[in-house]
N, C-alpha and C positions, 0 to 999 in steps of 0.2 A: 743364200743362194751359192753353194760353193764353186760352181765353172760360170766364167763369163760367157756370153753368147757365141764366143768362135770356137771356144773350147766345148760347150756343150753340143754345139753343131756337127763339131769333129765326132765327137763320141756318139751321138744319134746312130750313125750307122753301124755301129756295132751292138744295137739294142738289142737284137737276138741271141747276140753271144753271152750278152750280161742276164739275161733273162735264164738262160740254160744254167750259167754259173751260180746265179743267185738262188733261183727256186729247185734247180734239179741238182746241183752240187758234182756238175759235171761241165766239160766245156771243149767243144772242138776246137780245134787247133785254127787260129785265125789267122796265123801267119805272121813271118818276122816283122815286116813292115807296120802291120796291124798293133803287134805287142809295143814295139818303140813309139809308136804313135800315141797309145793309151799310158805307156809308163811316162812318156817326155809332159804330158797334161797332168798326171797326178803328181810328178816330181814339182811342177811349177805350182801347184796348190800345197806342198809343203810336205809330200810323202817321202822318206829319205830311203825305201826300201831299193836295191840293186836290182836290176833287170837280169835275168837267165832263162831266154828262152828256149832254151833246151830241156827244161825240167818241166814236168807235167804239172806237178804239184803247185810250182812256183806260178805257171800259167793261170792254173784256175785260181789262186789267191790272187793274182794280180786283177783277174776278170771279175771274181767277186767284190772284192773291195770298190773296183772301179764303177761296177753293176750297183751296189747298194748307193754309191755315194750320186749316181746318174740319176736313178729312180727317187731318191730322197729330195735331187735339185729337181727332177721333172713335176713331181708331184708338188712343191713349191713354186714352182712356173705357173701350174694349172690354178692353183688356188689364189695367186697373184692376178692372174687373168680375171679370174672370176670375182674378185673383189671388183677389180677395175669395172668390169660390165656392169656390176650391181649398183657401182657408183654413178656410172653413167646413165643406168635407167631411171634412178632414184634424180638425177637431177634434172633428166628429160621430163619426169613424171611431175616432178614441182616447179618447173620453168612453165607447163603448160595451164592456161588460165581455165578457171575451174567457172561452170555456168551458174550464174545464179536463180535459184530456184523460188519462185514467189508462192509463199504459203497465205492462203486465205481461211480467215477464221471462221467457223460455221457459225451461224447466226441461230440463235434460241428461241 
């Protein structure tokens, strides 16, 4: 996972923008504060791009790249949660005592 929980939750509010940027190759302007927040989070993960809030292509590229990372991270989190639930269910099932069944042999 690329983002920590705090970063992931901060990016979650821009999921609609990411969806459009990643899948439709366009993005409505999310606002200056939103771009600064997304840029700061990406920069914390090692991205070295400069922020240009007045360039439409730059905004789209920022939101597209952040969106791709966000959706990849989201898929990994869902997979990890499903794995955790599967382990819990398996352990619960294994811990449940099994009933002994008495089998009688048929007399000939």
